[in-house]
VEXROTOR-785185 format. One record per residue (C-alpha): x, y, z; chain; residue number from 0. Coordinates in steps of 0.02 Angstrom, whole numbers, m for minus. Example, Ala and Ser with C-alpha at 12.3 -4.5 7.8 and 13.67 -1.06 7.14 Angstrom:
2
SITE     east    north       up   chain     n
SITE      615     m225      390       A     0
SITE      684      m53      357       A     1
END
This chain:
493
SITE     east    north       up   chain     n
SITE      183      617    m1175       A     0
SITE      128      793    m1220       A     1
SITE      209      948    m1148       A     2
SITE      114     1097    m1078       A     3
SITE      117     1260    m1175       A     4
SITE      186     1368    m1035       A     5
SITE      281     1270     m896       A     6
SITE      338     1438     m824       A     7
SITE      158     1479     m772       A     8
SITE      141     1449     m583       A     9
SITE       59     1285     m543       A    10
SITE      m79     1368     m440       A    11
SITE     m102     1549     m502       A    12
SITE     m194     1655     m377       A    13
SITE     m302     1772     m481       A    14
SITE     m305     1845     m656       A    15
SITE     m201     1997     m683       A    16
SITE     m336     2129     m692       A    17
SITE     m220     2265     m742       A    18
SITE     m155     2172     m898       A    19
SITE     m296     2049     m944       A    20
SITE     m233     2029    m1124       A    21
SITE      m48     2011    m1084       A    22
SITE       33     1887    m1206       A    23
SITE       82     1725    m1123       A    24
SITE      268     1688    m1140       A    25
SITE      326     1581    m1282       A    26
SITE      386     1408    m1226       A    27
SITE      572     1419    m1192       A    28
SITE      620     1275    m1308       A    29
SITE      524     1357    m1454       A    30
SITE      418     1203    m1497       A    31
SITE      257     1299    m1478       A    32
SITE      208     1476    m1541       A    33
SITE      165     1609    m1417       A    34
SITE      m16     1603    m1356       A    35
SITE     m110     1741    m1446       A    36
SITE     m231     1857    m1360       A    37
SITE     m371     1783    m1466       A    38
SITE     m332     1607    m1412       A    39
SITE     m321     1656    m1230       A    40
SITE     m489     1744    m1244       A    41
SITE     m563     1594    m1330       A    42
SITE     m509     1478    m1197       A    43
SITE     m592     1584    m1059       A    44
SITE     m768     1546    m1119       A    45
SITE     m883     1423    m1198       A    46
SITE     m873     1291    m1064       A    47
SITE    m1024     1198     m993       A    48
SITE    m1059     1195     m804       A    49
SITE    m1006     1023     m745       A    50
SITE    m1041     1047     m558       A    51
SITE    m1107      883     m483       A    52
SITE    m1255      894     m362       A    53
SITE    m1334      773     m241       A    54
SITE    m1183      661     m220       A    55
SITE    m1191      522      m94       A    56
SITE    m1053      507       39       A    57
SITE     m917      383        5       A    58
SITE     m940      209       77       A    59
SITE     m821      236      224       A    60
SITE     m880      410      269       A    61
SITE     m957      353      434       A    62
SITE     m802      255      479       A    63
SITE     m684      399      441       A    64
SITE     m794      516      549       A    65
SITE     m779      395      694       A    66
SITE     m589      384      668       A    67
SITE     m577      573      675       A    68
SITE     m681      578      832       A    69
SITE     m565      453      917       A    70
SITE     m415      557      860       A    71
SITE     m494      714      932       A    72
SITE     m524      630     1099       A    73
SITE     m342      573     1108       A    74
SITE     m272      747     1080       A    75
SITE     m390      876     1157       A    76
SITE     m348     1058     1137       A    77
SITE     m217     1029     1001       A    78
SITE     m216     1076      818       A    79
SITE     m186      918      715       A    80
SITE     m123      922      537       A    81
SITE     m124      768      427       A    82
SITE      m61      795      245       A    83
SITE      m96      682       97       A    84
SITE       73      724       19       A    85
SITE      131      792     m150       A    86
SITE      181      725     m318       A    87
SITE      360      659     m320       A    88
SITE      471      677     m474       A    89
SITE      518      514     m562       A    90
SITE      632      600     m687       A    91
SITE      640      772     m762       A    92
SITE      458      826     m785       A    93
SITE      374      661     m751       A    94
SITE      303      608     m583       A    95
SITE      271      443     m497       A    96
SITE       88      394     m485       A    97
SITE       18      479     m329       A    98
SITE      m26      377     m174       A    99
SITE     m100      474      m28       A   100
SITE      m16      453      139       A   101
SITE     m100      311      239       A   102
SITE     m139      421      387       A   103
SITE     m231      550      279       A   104
SITE     m329      419      178       A   105
SITE     m375      324      339       A   106
SITE     m450      483      415       A   107
SITE     m535      554      263       A   108
SITE     m560      424      124       A   109
SITE     m486      555        4       A   110
SITE     m336      515     m106       A   111
SITE     m295      677     m197       A   112
SITE     m121      755     m197       A   113
SITE      m91      915      m94       A   114
SITE     m240      876       18       A   115
SITE     m226      918      204       A   116
SITE     m342      870      350       A   117
SITE     m341      994      493       A   118
SITE     m426      963      658       A   119
SITE     m449     1129      741       A   120
SITE     m475     1127      933       A   121
SITE     m627     1208     1005       A   122
SITE     m722     1216     1169       A   123
SITE     m795     1045     1132       A   124
SITE     m681      932     1037       A   125
SITE     m614      979      865       A   126
SITE     m685     1047      704       A   127
SITE     m617      945      553       A   128
SITE     m587     1032      386       A   129
SITE     m510      960      233       A   130
SITE     m408     1074      125       A   131
SITE     m395     1032      m62       A   132
SITE     m358     1109     m228       A   133
SITE     m515     1183     m301       A   134
SITE     m568     1165     m483       A   135
SITE     m446     1244     m607       A   136
SITE     m471     1428     m640       A   137
SITE     m524     1457     m819       A   138
SITE     m517     1646     m819       A   139
SITE     m327     1654     m791       A   140
SITE     m284     1502     m898       A   141
SITE     m232     1392     m754       A   142
SITE     m338     1247     m816       A   143
SITE     m249     1229     m982       A   144
SITE      m80     1314     m961       A   145
SITE      m28     1248     m792       A   146
SITE       43     1070     m784       A   147
SITE      m78     1037     m641       A   148
SITE     m224     1111     m735       A   149
SITE     m374      997     m764       A   150
SITE     m352      995     m951       A   151
SITE     m188      907     m920       A   152
SITE     m222      795     m771       A   153
SITE     m411      774     m776       A   154
SITE     m558      846     m683       A   155
SITE     m553      854     m494       A   156
SITE     m699      876     m376       A   157
SITE     m751     1053     m329       A   158
SITE     m738     1096     m145       A   159
SITE     m927     1082     m130       A   160
SITE     m927      911     m212       A   161
SITE     m784      854      m97       A   162
SITE     m879      911       55       A   163
SITE    m1029      805        3       A   164
SITE     m928      649      m36       A   165
SITE     m815      657      119       A   166
SITE     m938      722      246       A   167
SITE     m835      872      310       A   168
SITE     m805     1053      259       A   169
SITE     m684     1081      114       A   170
SITE     m575     1235       92       A   171
SITE     m442     1296      m29       A   172
SITE     m274     1216       19       A   173
SITE     m176     1356      m64       A   174
SITE     m220     1471       82       A   175
SITE     m177     1348      215       A   176
SITE       13     1376      234       A   177
SITE      m10     1558      282       A   178
SITE     m150     1513      398       A   179
SITE      m40     1385      486       A   180
SITE      100     1507      503       A   181
SITE      m13     1622      603       A   182
SITE      m85     1479      710       A   183
SITE      m59     1488      899       A   184
SITE      m69     1350     1027       A   185
SITE       m4     1171     1025       A   186
SITE       12     1090      851       A   187
SITE       55      915      787       A   188
SITE       88      865      609       A   189
SITE      116      699      526       A   190
SITE      288      721      452       A   191
SITE      366      657      292       A   192
SITE      227      695      169       A   193
SITE      218      882      134       A   194
SITE      370      996      150       A   195
SITE      269     1155      121       A   196
SITE      154     1118      266       A   197
SITE      302     1067      377       A   198
SITE      390     1227      335       A   199
SITE      239     1327      385       A   200
SITE      238     1240      557       A   201
SITE      425     1232      580       A   202
SITE      432     1345      732       A   203
SITE      275     1269      812       A   204
SITE      305     1083      817       A   205
SITE      432      961      889       A   206
SITE      489      792      822       A   207
SITE      439      707      987       A   208
SITE      260      765      993       A   209
SITE      235      739      807       A   210
SITE      297      559      828       A   211
SITE      166      530      960       A   212
SITE       33      575      832       A   213
SITE      101      453      704       A   214
SITE      114      315      834       A   215
SITE      m68      342      885       A   216
SITE     m129      336      704       A   217
SITE      m25      175      677       A   218
SITE      m96       92      827       A   219
SITE     m272      148      786       A   220
SITE     m263       35      632       A   221
SITE     m220     m121      727       A   222
SITE     m403     m172      744       A   223
SITE     m499     m161      581       A   224
SITE     m680     m108      568       A   225
SITE     m812     m196      458       A   226
SITE     m773      m85      310       A   227
SITE     m590     m124      319       A   228
SITE     m616     m309      338       A   229
SITE     m731     m307      185       A   230
SITE     m599     m211       85       A   231
SITE     m462     m335      139       A   232
SITE     m571     m481       81       A   233
SITE     m602     m393      m85       A   234
SITE     m413     m368     m104       A   235
SITE     m382     m550      m67       A   236
SITE     m518     m612     m188       A   237
SITE     m441     m512     m327       A   238
SITE     m270     m578     m283       A   239
SITE     m335     m756     m296       A   240
SITE     m394     m722     m470       A   241
SITE     m225     m644     m511       A   242
SITE     m135     m803     m455       A   243
SITE     m251     m904     m567       A   244
SITE     m211     m788     m713       A   245
SITE      m27     m823     m686       A   246
SITE      m45    m1013     m684       A   247
SITE     m139    m1005     m849       A   248
SITE        5     m915     m937       A   249
SITE      155    m1005     m865       A   250
SITE      197    m1078    m1034       A   251
SITE      207     m900    m1103       A   252
SITE      314     m850     m954       A   253
SITE      435     m991     m996       A   254
SITE      454     m919    m1169       A   255
SITE      492     m746    m1103       A   256
SITE      540     m715     m921       A   257
SITE      474     m677     m747       A   258
SITE      417     m510     m815       A   259
SITE      272     m601     m902       A   260
SITE      213     m660     m732       A   261
SITE      232     m486     m658       A   262
SITE      136     m408     m801       A   263
SITE       m4     m538     m793       A   264
SITE      m35     m506     m610       A   265
SITE      m23     m322     m634       A   266
SITE     m161     m322     m762       A   267
SITE     m280     m402     m633       A   268
SITE     m230     m273     m503       A   269
SITE     m264     m126     m616       A   270
SITE     m424     m193     m687       A   271
SITE     m503     m241     m521       A   272
SITE     m412     m128     m399       A   273
SITE     m310       30     m385       A   274
SITE     m138      m51     m405       A   275
SITE      m26     m182     m335       A   276
SITE       m3     m158     m150       A   277
SITE      184     m181     m163       A   278
SITE      316     m236     m287       A   279
SITE      267     m410     m347       A   280
SITE      397     m542     m311       A   281
SITE      397     m661     m464       A   282
SITE      545     m767     m412       A   283
SITE      582     m924     m518       A   284
SITE      714    m1050     m477       A   285
SITE      853     m993     m362       A   286
SITE      780     m815     m361       A   287
SITE      656     m880     m235       A   288
SITE      796     m875     m108       A   289
SITE      807     m685     m125       A   290
SITE      673     m623       m4       A   291
SITE      629     m466      m99       A   292
SITE      665     m516     m279       A   293
SITE      573     m381     m378       A   294
SITE      688     m365     m530       A   295
SITE      585     m509     m607       A   296
SITE      698     m522     m757       A   297
SITE      752     m705     m741       A   298
SITE      713     m862     m836       A   299
SITE      559     m968     m799       A   300
SITE      603    m1151     m822       A   301
SITE      504    m1311     m813       A   302
SITE      559    m1413     m665       A   303
SITE      593    m1262     m558       A   304
SITE      481    m1178     m432       A   305
SITE      401    m1008     m444       A   306
SITE      386     m911     m286       A   307
SITE      245     m782     m316       A   308
SITE      219     m655     m181       A   309
SITE       91     m523     m236       A   310
SITE      m63     m426     m180       A   311
SITE     m195     m321     m260       A   312
SITE     m233     m152     m178       A   313
SITE     m413      m99     m183       A   314
SITE     m476       72     m238       A   315
SITE     m485      119      m49       A   316
SITE     m303       69      m28       A   317
SITE     m316      m94       68       A   318
SITE     m193     m225        8       A   319
SITE     m181     m413        8       A   320
SITE      m15     m504       36       A   321
SITE      m16     m684      m24       A   322
SITE      125     m802      m73       A   323
SITE      120     m973     m156       A   324
SITE      267    m1076     m217       A   325
SITE      213    m1170     m371       A   326
SITE      298    m1302     m477       A   327
SITE      315    m1221     m648       A   328
SITE      276    m1384     m741       A   329
SITE      133    m1426     m621       A   330
SITE      215    m1561     m517       A   331
SITE      339    m1550     m372       A   332
SITE      492    m1656     m375       A   333
SITE      526    m1763     m224       A   334
SITE      645    m1641     m142       A   335
SITE      537    m1492     m183       A   336
SITE      388    m1579     m107       A   337
SITE      486    m1625       47       A   338
SITE      538    m1445       77       A   339
SITE      365    m1376       29       A   340
SITE      272    m1494      144       A   341
SITE      382    m1443      289       A   342
SITE      342    m1260      259       A   343
SITE      156    m1304      245       A   344
SITE      162    m1401      411       A   345
SITE      249    m1248      487       A   346
SITE      114    m1132      422       A   347
SITE      m23    m1244      486       A   348
SITE       54    m1231      661       A   349
SITE       68    m1041      644       A   350
SITE     m112    m1015      586       A   351
SITE     m174    m1129      730       A   352
SITE      m89    m1006      851       A   353
SITE     m181     m854      787       A   354
SITE     m328     m823      910       A   355
SITE     m395     m687     1020       A   356
SITE     m302     m674     1184       A   357
SITE     m144     m753     1109       A   358
SITE       19     m660     1096       A   359
SITE       66     m590      928       A   360
SITE      230     m687      936       A   361
SITE      143     m851      962       A   362
SITE      118     m892      781       A   363
SITE      301     m852      739       A   364
SITE      360     m966      880       A   365
SITE      246    m1109      827       A   366
SITE      302    m1099      645       A   367
SITE      487    m1085      689       A   368
SITE      475    m1237      803       A   369
SITE      411    m1346      663       A   370
SITE      549    m1286      540       A   371
SITE      682    m1311      675       A   372
SITE      618    m1489      699       A   373
SITE      629    m1525      511       A   374
SITE      805    m1454      499       A   375
SITE      860    m1566      644       A   376
SITE      772    m1716      569       A   377
SITE      858    m1688      401       A   378
SITE     1026    m1681      481       A   379
SITE     1060    m1501      436       A   380
SITE     1065    m1447      619       A   381
SITE     1117    m1535      777       A   382
SITE      978    m1549      906       A   383
SITE      897    m1539     1025       A   384
SITE      766    m1424      943       A   385
SITE      759    m1311     1102       A   386
SITE      946    m1281     1084       A   387
SITE      926    m1236      898       A   388
SITE      787    m1111      941       A   389
SITE      876    m1034     1086       A   390
SITE     1027    m1000      978       A   391
SITE      921     m954      826       A   392
SITE     1021    m1079      714       A   393
SITE      869    m1113      605       A   394
SITE      872     m935      546       A   395
SITE     1011     m974      422       A   396
SITE      872    m1050      314       A   397
SITE      714     m971      386       A   398
SITE      784     m793      375       A   399
SITE      630     m684      417       A   400
SITE      490     m659      541       A   401
SITE      334     m766      506       A   402
SITE      212     m623      480       A   403
SITE      156     m444      505       A   404
SITE        0     m338      520       A   405
SITE      m91     m301      360       A   406
SITE     m207     m160      304       A   407
SITE     m184        1      207       A   408
SITE        2      m35      207       A   409
SITE       68     m206      167       A   410
SITE      170     m193      330       A   411
SITE       34     m100      420       A   412
SITE       46      m13      586       A   413
SITE      233       m5      573       A   414
SITE      247      149      688       A   415
SITE      155       59      831       A   416
SITE      243       36      998       A   417
SITE      328     m133     1021       A   418
SITE      215     m165     1175       A   419
SITE       60     m136     1069       A   420
SITE      113     m235      917       A   421
SITE      256     m365      923       A   422
SITE      238     m392     1107       A   423
SITE       50     m362     1107       A   424
SITE     m102     m472     1118       A   425
SITE     m211     m521      973       A   426
SITE     m391     m452      966       A   427
SITE     m536     m487      853       A   428
SITE     m524     m375      698       A   429
SITE     m337     m385      685       A   430
SITE     m276     m448      516       A   431
SITE     m103     m519      491       A   432
SITE        2     m630      376       A   433
SITE       69     m801      421       A   434
SITE      214     m835      301       A   435
SITE      349     m959      353       A   436
SITE      482    m1006      227       A   437
SITE      638    m1108      195       A   438
SITE      776    m1044       85       A   439
SITE      926    m1142       28       A   440
SITE     1044    m1026      m64       A   441
SITE     1122    m1085     m222       A   442
SITE     1294    m1066     m152       A   443
SITE     1263    m1140       24       A   444
SITE     1390    m1278       46       A   445
SITE     1321    m1327      213       A   446
SITE     1171    m1421      133       A   447
SITE     1166    m1562       13       A   448
SITE     1173    m1507     m170       A   449
SITE      994    m1561     m203       A   450
SITE      929    m1427      m80       A   451
SITE     1027    m1283     m156       A   452
SITE      929    m1152     m255       A   453
SITE      761    m1205     m179       A   454
SITE      655    m1072      m88       A   455
SITE      484    m1101      m24       A   456
SITE      363     m979       61       A   457
SITE      176     m998       92       A   458
SITE       82     m843      148       A   459
SITE      m95     m814      193       A   460
SITE     m194     m667      261       A   461
SITE     m275     m715      428       A   462
SITE     m413     m620      515       A   463
SITE     m426     m637      706       A   464
SITE     m605     m678      751       A   465
SITE     m702     m692      912       A   466
SITE     m678     m880      918       A   467
SITE     m512     m903      826       A   468
SITE     m467     m851      649       A   469
SITE     m522     m848      469       A   470
SITE     m406     m872      322       A   471
SITE     m460     m736      200       A   472
SITE     m355     m816       62       A   473
SITE     m421     m991       82       A   474
SITE     m478     m980     m100       A   475
SITE     m296    m1028     m147       A   476
SITE     m249    m1205     m111       A   477
SITE     m101    m1232        3       A   478
SITE      m71    m1422       22       A   479
SITE       54    m1484     m109       A   480
SITE      m67    m1614     m188       A   481
SITE     m207    m1484     m193       A   482
SITE      m92    m1359     m276       A   483
SITE      m45    m1486     m412       A   484
SITE     m232    m1525     m439       A   485
SITE     m278    m1341     m446       A   486
SITE     m143    m1303     m573       A   487
SITE     m195    m1451     m681       A   488
SITE     m376    m1386     m688       A   489
SITE     m320    m1213     m733       A   490
SITE     m203    m1268     m871       A   491
SITE     m345    m1373     m943       A   492
END
């Protein structure tokens, strides 16, 4: 990775120094580069073509983001609302993690650039929404090639005029916003945790309690998806299906290397067809399947074991799939693997059937857990009756987790919603959730027969609540054990 010529230059210089236009730029402190000459600085100021883009069409979700902002405005009349995208975070020394805009900001704007801030300014009739962004890099003062955030280093960004056309709202220079916010009067709310500069500017104007109410509202607003969001979720799932197919085709190569081969194979599909993976892929072979969030992915892949693959592609608009299949690495389940797998499949079938409008969110979890408790009693691992097992939660030694969660721009979407609106809430058409029961028999669990130990099975699908029931967005991946085997055989040729 290259290093910029002058890291001491401020990231966002204000204006050229008119009094000393030819002042020599400092030599890099480690001495790797010579000082920038007056002649080079002068050369870099000119000779650049006009690259301004004109006649841009609004982004696909512009009408939807406008409607979301209108609903937000109606919920908090007379208050200034500040929603930041966030800033780059350091990974190590002078390298940063890839930027991912805050969900709240992207949901309301469709924009994904760092340092962006959406401000809803109260007026006599509703709010005026303005997006604050970094403008194009200044070429006169050398910002574009000497600053680490300059466009020569990180790539062209849209001008403010271009951003306004694309996003459908006025765009202003974000570098002026902190001072503006410091002088603001009246009630203000900010989405916290994303931009320390913006929060510092508002420190004496906001309270944690009122800010939390804003975040809760924006979380609950995402419970029901609009048509654009449903289309993006389906797109994410379809790419994920292809990613699972990619993995099955290279299982022989994974056996020769490790779980990392599986991780890399799926990641390729995510980056080619989408923005990224929606979360760290779980590529858990053998007993690693019993670790719920196994993301080290450095273990052996062995014929005869199971592979629990939990992965999802994130679209360019930041909607993610979340799908799990538990696959026999050699293409055929053993008798004990099939027994456990089929129990989880039966449990998932019961859970999916319980997803319908007017039903409680908890219904699909209860239905799935009932089936698993029945199986554990039937196998002699628990003493019945089943109602006693469920009342005491005894099945949880092997079922471990909840059976699903809301899905959207975050893999665990709407996490800040109130309990009464989410977990204790009622399902509505447009909600999208996962149904993902599992059974996990740890390798060191002496309470189960040895043949069970080290087997973990989870089956997860993305389910959309519809007017008359539900639709499995991930039905393109087989679930029944015999269908999984036939599917794998076809892919392996």
